[in-house]
PLY file of the C-alpha trace (Angstrom):
ply
format ascii 1.0
element vertex 407
property float x
property float y
property float z
element edge 406
property int vertex1
property int vertex2
end_header
-27.67 -100.58 43.18
-26.08 -101.85 46.40
-24.73 -105.37 46.29
-23.43 -107.88 48.78
-20.49 -109.82 47.35
-21.82 -109.24 43.88
-25.45 -110.19 44.59
-28.11 -107.52 44.06
-29.78 -106.90 47.43
-33.29 -106.94 45.95
-32.70 -110.56 44.85
-32.13 -111.72 48.46
-35.00 -113.09 50.56
-36.01 -110.88 53.51
-34.31 -113.16 56.04
-31.03 -113.02 54.13
-31.36 -109.26 53.66
-31.81 -108.80 57.41
-28.79 -111.00 58.04
-26.68 -109.07 55.54
-27.66 -105.76 57.15
-26.73 -107.10 60.58
-23.39 -108.32 59.21
-22.69 -104.90 57.71
-23.45 -103.23 61.06
-21.09 -105.60 62.85
-18.31 -105.11 60.33
-18.79 -101.37 60.51
-18.68 -101.63 64.31
-15.46 -103.60 64.15
-13.88 -100.75 62.18
-15.24 -98.21 64.66
-13.54 -100.16 67.46
-10.30 -99.75 65.53
-10.87 -96.03 65.01
-11.61 -95.67 68.73
-8.48 -97.67 69.65
-10.41 -99.91 72.05
-7.78 -102.65 72.02
-4.94 -100.41 73.24
-6.62 -100.01 76.62
-8.78 -103.13 76.87
-6.47 -105.86 75.54
-3.53 -106.94 77.66
-3.44 -110.44 76.16
-3.91 -110.80 72.40
-5.36 -114.28 72.97
-8.19 -112.67 74.99
-9.15 -109.55 73.04
-10.94 -106.78 74.94
-10.90 -108.73 78.22
-9.30 -105.78 80.02
-6.37 -105.59 82.37
-4.23 -102.82 80.86
-2.94 -100.48 83.61
-3.54 -96.80 82.88
-1.18 -94.52 84.79
-2.69 -91.14 85.67
-1.38 -88.27 87.83
-3.86 -89.43 90.48
-2.98 -93.13 90.52
-3.55 -96.28 88.50
-6.73 -97.39 86.78
-7.16 -100.82 85.16
-9.11 -100.94 81.91
-12.18 -103.18 82.39
-13.38 -106.26 80.56
-15.65 -105.21 77.66
-16.33 -108.67 76.24
-19.98 -109.85 76.46
-19.29 -112.05 79.48
-22.35 -112.01 81.78
-20.52 -111.90 85.10
-17.40 -109.81 84.44
-18.02 -107.99 81.17
-20.84 -106.23 79.33
-23.05 -109.29 78.91
-25.88 -107.92 81.05
-25.67 -104.38 79.71
-28.19 -102.87 77.29
-27.44 -100.66 74.32
-28.85 -97.69 76.26
-26.51 -98.37 79.20
-23.58 -98.70 76.83
-24.47 -95.39 75.19
-24.62 -93.69 78.60
-21.13 -94.93 79.39
-19.77 -93.77 76.04
-21.42 -90.35 75.93
-22.10 -89.43 79.58
-19.45 -91.31 81.53
-22.06 -93.21 83.54
-21.84 -97.00 83.85
-24.54 -99.62 84.44
-26.23 -98.90 87.75
-25.31 -95.23 87.71
-21.67 -95.25 88.82
-19.40 -92.60 87.31
-16.50 -93.50 85.04
-13.13 -91.78 85.21
-12.04 -89.78 82.13
-9.16 -92.17 81.45
-12.05 -93.69 79.51
-12.32 -90.79 77.04
-16.06 -90.19 77.22
-15.42 -86.41 76.98
-14.44 -87.18 73.37
-16.75 -90.13 72.71
-19.73 -87.96 73.65
-19.46 -86.63 70.08
-20.08 -90.07 68.57
-23.14 -90.50 66.39
-25.93 -92.83 67.46
-25.21 -95.06 64.49
-21.55 -95.44 65.40
-22.47 -96.34 68.99
-25.08 -98.83 67.77
-22.68 -100.52 65.38
-19.84 -100.60 67.90
-22.24 -102.26 70.34
-23.28 -104.77 67.67
-19.65 -105.68 67.12
-18.90 -106.06 70.83
-21.71 -108.61 71.10
-19.78 -110.85 68.69
-16.51 -110.82 70.66
-15.69 -114.07 72.46
-16.88 -113.72 76.09
-14.05 -113.96 78.60
-14.55 -114.32 82.33
-12.01 -111.88 83.72
-12.86 -109.96 86.88
-11.19 -106.54 86.88
-10.97 -104.13 89.80
-10.73 -101.03 87.65
-10.49 -98.46 90.42
-6.99 -98.63 91.90
-6.87 -94.95 92.86
-5.92 -93.85 96.40
-8.35 -92.01 98.65
-10.00 -89.54 98.01
-9.78 -90.05 94.24
-11.14 -93.58 94.67
-14.54 -92.09 95.56
-16.38 -92.09 92.26
-18.83 -89.47 93.50
-16.17 -86.80 93.07
-16.67 -87.21 89.33
-19.95 -85.31 89.57
-17.98 -82.18 90.40
-15.33 -83.02 87.81
-17.95 -83.40 85.10
-19.61 -80.13 86.08
-16.30 -78.29 85.64
-14.68 -80.22 82.79
-17.24 -82.17 80.76
-19.58 -80.87 78.09
-22.04 -83.45 76.80
-22.68 -82.53 73.18
-23.09 -83.83 69.64
-20.78 -83.38 66.69
-21.75 -80.52 64.40
-20.06 -80.34 60.99
-18.69 -76.94 60.05
-20.64 -75.76 56.97
-17.66 -73.65 55.90
-15.38 -76.68 55.67
-15.25 -79.52 53.15
-16.78 -82.91 53.84
-13.27 -84.33 54.07
-12.15 -81.86 56.74
-15.38 -82.43 58.66
-14.71 -86.17 58.53
-11.22 -85.48 59.86
-12.69 -83.32 62.62
-15.04 -86.11 63.69
-12.21 -88.64 63.78
-9.78 -86.39 65.64
-12.21 -84.88 68.13
-14.34 -87.97 68.79
-13.29 -91.50 67.90
-9.55 -90.79 67.71
-9.72 -88.66 70.91
-6.38 -87.07 69.98
-6.81 -84.24 72.47
-6.86 -86.73 75.34
-3.08 -87.05 75.01
-2.02 -84.02 72.98
-3.82 -81.25 74.90
-2.39 -80.07 78.25
-4.37 -80.89 81.40
-5.36 -78.69 84.30
-4.74 -79.64 87.93
-7.97 -81.67 87.93
-7.03 -83.69 84.87
-9.39 -81.89 82.49
-8.26 -80.33 79.24
-6.93 -77.00 80.43
-4.31 -75.66 78.03
-3.78 -74.68 74.42
-5.50 -77.26 72.26
-3.16 -79.84 70.71
-0.09 -78.03 72.13
1.31 -81.22 73.68
1.22 -82.89 77.10
3.05 -85.48 79.22
1.43 -88.92 79.21
2.74 -91.93 81.16
6.29 -90.61 81.24
6.33 -89.60 77.55
5.59 -86.30 75.86
2.73 -86.35 73.36
4.00 -83.60 71.05
2.45 -80.49 69.67
0.17 -81.37 66.71
-0.86 -77.84 65.75
0.16 -76.42 62.33
3.02 -74.51 64.00
6.00 -75.09 61.71
8.62 -74.85 64.43
6.97 -76.73 67.31
4.13 -78.65 65.67
3.46 -80.50 62.43
3.11 -77.49 60.13
6.26 -78.44 58.21
4.93 -81.97 57.59
3.17 -82.71 54.33
-0.17 -84.53 54.28
1.66 -87.55 52.95
4.21 -87.48 55.78
1.50 -87.31 58.42
-0.39 -90.18 56.76
2.87 -92.13 56.54
3.51 -91.66 60.26
0.05 -92.86 61.24
0.06 -95.74 58.75
3.61 -97.07 59.13
4.69 -95.78 62.54
7.29 -93.33 61.31
8.48 -90.79 58.78
11.60 -88.69 58.25
10.99 -86.75 61.47
10.55 -89.61 63.92
9.08 -92.96 64.90
6.16 -93.71 67.21
7.22 -94.77 70.70
5.57 -95.07 74.09
1.77 -94.65 74.16
1.78 -93.51 70.52
3.33 -96.83 69.52
0.33 -98.59 71.07
-2.03 -96.29 69.16
-0.34 -96.99 65.83
-0.08 -100.75 66.52
-3.70 -101.24 67.53
-5.39 -98.46 65.61
-4.10 -96.03 63.01
-2.10 -98.50 60.90
-5.44 -100.20 60.19
-7.37 -97.07 59.22
-8.57 -96.61 55.69
-6.38 -94.30 53.65
-9.21 -91.85 53.10
-9.69 -91.50 56.85
-5.97 -90.95 57.44
-5.97 -88.29 54.75
-9.01 -86.61 56.29
-7.25 -86.46 59.67
-4.10 -85.04 58.08
-6.03 -82.32 56.26
-8.00 -81.39 59.36
-4.95 -81.10 61.61
-2.82 -79.27 59.06
-5.65 -76.85 58.23
-5.78 -75.55 61.80
-9.57 -75.60 61.48
-9.94 -76.42 65.19
-7.74 -73.58 66.36
-7.36 -69.83 66.41
-4.20 -68.79 64.58
-2.92 -67.23 67.81
-2.77 -70.75 69.24
-0.09 -71.88 66.81
1.17 -69.08 64.53
4.24 -67.87 66.43
7.78 -66.91 65.48
10.56 -69.35 66.40
13.25 -68.21 68.85
16.86 -67.54 67.95
19.16 -70.54 68.45
21.75 -70.52 71.20
25.16 -69.35 70.06
27.80 -71.85 68.92
30.10 -70.73 71.73
27.49 -71.49 74.39
29.28 -73.87 76.80
26.57 -76.55 76.55
26.36 -76.29 72.78
30.13 -76.53 72.45
30.37 -79.53 74.80
27.37 -81.18 73.17
28.87 -80.92 69.69
31.80 -83.15 70.70
29.47 -85.72 72.25
27.22 -85.69 69.17
30.05 -86.35 66.72
31.42 -89.10 68.95
28.16 -90.90 69.82
25.36 -89.82 67.46
26.64 -88.78 64.04
27.23 -92.35 62.87
23.46 -92.90 62.64
21.99 -89.41 62.43
24.87 -88.13 60.17
27.14 -85.15 60.90
24.62 -82.66 59.50
21.64 -84.14 61.37
20.11 -85.44 58.15
19.58 -89.02 59.35
19.15 -92.05 57.11
15.82 -92.26 55.30
13.59 -94.99 56.65
16.07 -96.00 59.36
17.21 -93.07 61.51
15.15 -89.88 61.66
16.57 -86.55 60.67
17.29 -84.22 63.57
17.70 -81.12 61.42
14.72 -78.72 61.31
12.73 -81.21 63.35
9.79 -79.86 65.37
9.89 -82.91 67.65
13.38 -81.77 68.67
12.31 -78.15 69.14
9.43 -78.97 71.49
8.89 -77.08 74.72
8.99 -80.32 76.72
12.08 -82.52 76.51
10.74 -85.54 78.43
10.69 -87.92 75.45
14.06 -86.72 74.10
15.76 -87.32 77.44
14.01 -90.65 77.91
15.06 -91.97 74.50
18.71 -90.96 75.03
18.81 -92.55 78.49
16.77 -95.70 77.91
16.86 -96.13 74.15
13.78 -97.04 72.19
12.46 -99.57 69.72
9.61 -97.93 67.86
6.45 -99.67 66.80
6.56 -102.41 64.17
3.67 -102.24 61.71
2.35 -104.33 58.84
3.83 -101.79 56.42
7.20 -101.65 58.23
7.58 -104.85 60.25
11.24 -104.28 61.06
11.50 -101.27 63.32
14.85 -99.52 63.88
16.23 -99.16 67.39
17.90 -96.43 69.42
20.49 -97.71 71.92
20.48 -96.59 75.55
23.17 -94.20 76.75
22.32 -93.98 80.45
25.21 -96.33 81.21
27.94 -94.11 79.73
26.62 -90.53 79.58
26.25 -88.38 82.67
23.29 -86.09 83.30
25.42 -83.12 82.22
26.50 -84.87 79.01
22.94 -85.84 78.06
21.80 -82.26 78.69
24.66 -80.88 76.60
24.18 -83.14 73.59
20.46 -82.46 73.52
21.08 -78.72 73.85
23.44 -78.96 70.87
20.92 -80.89 68.76
18.14 -78.46 69.71
20.21 -75.51 68.45
21.80 -76.85 65.27
20.82 -77.33 61.60
17.75 -75.05 61.70
16.61 -76.01 65.22
16.23 -73.45 68.00
15.11 -74.24 71.53
15.99 -73.59 75.18
18.86 -75.46 76.80
18.21 -78.76 78.55
19.16 -78.85 82.23
21.10 -81.62 83.95
18.46 -81.52 86.68
15.73 -82.48 84.20
17.86 -85.40 83.02
18.45 -86.51 86.61
14.71 -86.47 87.34
13.92 -88.69 84.35
16.84 -90.99 85.08
15.49 -91.46 88.61
11.97 -92.12 87.31
13.26 -94.76 84.89
15.16 -96.51 87.67
12.09 -96.83 89.92
0 1
1 2
2 3
3 4
4 5
5 6
6 7
7 8
8 9
9 10
10 11
11 12
12 13
13 14
14 15
15 16
16 17
17 18
18 19
19 20
20 21
21 22
22 23
23 24
24 25
25 26
26 27
27 28
28 29
29 30
30 31
31 32
32 33
33 34
34 35
35 36
36 37
37 38
38 39
39 40
40 41
41 42
42 43
43 44
44 45
45 46
46 47
47 48
48 49
49 50
50 51
51 52
52 53
53 54
54 55
55 56
56 57
57 58
58 59
59 60
60 61
61 62
62 63
63 64
64 65
65 66
66 67
67 68
68 69
69 70
70 71
71 72
72 73
73 74
74 75
75 76
76 77
77 78
78 79
79 80
80 81
81 82
82 83
83 84
84 85
85 86
86 87
87 88
88 89
89 90
90 91
91 92
92 93
93 94
94 95
95 96
96 97
97 98
98 99
99 100
100 101
101 102
102 103
103 104
104 105
105 106
106 107
107 108
108 109
109 110
110 111
111 112
112 113
113 114
114 115
115 116
116 117
117 118
118 119
119 120
120 121
121 122
122 123
123 124
124 125
125 126
126 127
127 128
128 129
129 130
130 131
131 132
132 133
133 134
134 135
135 136
136 137
137 138
138 139
139 140
140 141
141 142
142 143
143 144
144 145
145 146
146 147
147 148
148 149
149 150
150 151
151 152
152 153
153 154
154 155
155 156
156 157
157 158
158 159
159 160
160 161
161 162
162 163
163 164
164 165
165 166
166 167
167 168
168 169
169 170
170 171
171 172
172 173
173 174
174 175
175 176
176 177
177 178
178 179
179 180
180 181
181 182
182 183
183 184
184 185
185 186
186 187
187 188
188 189
189 190
190 191
191 192
192 193
193 194
194 195
195 196
196 197
197 198
198 199
199 200
200 201
201 202
202 203
203 204
204 205
205 206
206 207
207 208
208 209
209 210
210 211
211 212
212 213
213 214
214 215
215 216
216 217
217 218
218 219
219 220
220 221
221 222
222 223
223 224
224 225
225 226
226 227
227 228
228 229
229 230
230 231
231 232
232 233
233 234
234 235
235 236
236 237
237 238
238 239
239 240
240 241
241 242
242 243
243 244
244 245
245 246
246 247
247 248
248 249
249 250
250 251
251 252
252 253
253 254
254 255
255 256
256 257
257 258
258 259
259 260
260 261
261 262
262 263
263 264
264 265
265 266
266 267
267 268
268 269
269 270
270 271
271 272
272 273
273 274
274 275
275 276
276 277
277 278
278 279
279 280
280 281
281 282
282 283
283 284
284 285
285 286
286 287
287 288
288 289
289 290
290 291
291 292
292 293
293 294
294 295
295 296
296 297
297 298
298 299
299 300
300 301
301 302
302 303
303 304
304 305
305 306
306 307
307 308
308 309
309 310
310 311
311 312
312 313
313 314
314 315
315 316
316 317
317 318
318 319
319 320
320 321
321 322
322 323
323 324
324 325
325 326
326 327
327 328
328 329
329 330
330 331
331 332
332 333
333 334
334 335
335 336
336 337
337 338
338 339
339 340
340 341
341 342
342 343
343 344
344 345
345 346
346 347
347 348
348 349
349 350
350 351
351 352
352 353
353 354
354 355
355 356
356 357
357 358
358 359
359 360
360 361
361 362
362 363
363 364
364 365
365 366
366 367
367 368
368 369
369 370
370 371
371 372
372 373
373 374
374 375
375 376
376 377
377 378
378 379
379 380
380 381
381 382
382 383
383 384
384 385
385 386
386 387
387 388
388 389
389 390
390 391
391 392
392 393
393 394
394 395
395 396
396 397
397 398
398 399
399 400
400 401
401 402
402 403
403 404
404 405
405 406
């Protein structure tokens, strides 16, 4: 028999039962807002939750996340549930204007009606904040929302989530969270020239000057060498032996995944590691041979590593558990795209602090005393040592990121 705080529901009067059901919907909606990571985009000021204002950098210009509090004049106060559902699942706002896919409606279209209803119920309880947002900051012609009709025709498939009868309930739960509420593909799947998902699913993509890494079960480039526990640990605490969440992923962990229920984190881990969303050809590939020890960049990089890096990451690349990630046999190091590696060496990084690990370690910046050639050499050495194997890093790539960081 279902109970509410220890009271049998059939003992409650009808008015109290209705109130308890409404409360349960709201609480469920609050959790859905966490799963959907609403705060990461819609909260720029923690004292005014969901009042909007977060800038979202896209290849086409800047968008500002809108106010989604129930304020009548600047938020969702005059919206209906049906209008909210259209925005979430069709990308169409109140009055018929088209949203841009920085709001991940191509993923949210998979949400169930109940999840949308309960999320809406929760949003009605948020403190209304008057905060006028001009969301569309894009330059012409991208500022013309009508172009989204063509974009949707080419890149958007309105559909519902269908569980795979050949998979377990747990993996289907993970699929729903990854493909819909978690919208993982929004960052981790490459984009085509129009900004739609246009590459190998979950193979990694550049987002706001960071590289969202490969999250396929590929053991060399993806997360195939991670255990379920290590993937859960990363999402729950912000780090594991392979690395710590930085950049946009730090926001996701801070606002969202650290607060997920353990069973949901486990479902996501099992789904991603199973490769259930992918053809094996998408991720089952042989690693390359590492560059030779006498390669000029590898040789030069080894001296820089032992002088500048080995004190924290150890001479054999093993790192220090819980403090400095291991570099040996690390798929994040082997990745095809070196944007994040270069950025962290140049600018340093302080990963996300979470409830589980409130004191985050830090990586110092080396832009001030390493040249472009030296950064390229030390990364080339790391990417071809201790079980790693990857192409050399070019000084030109380092120069481009250095310039971007200085802008």
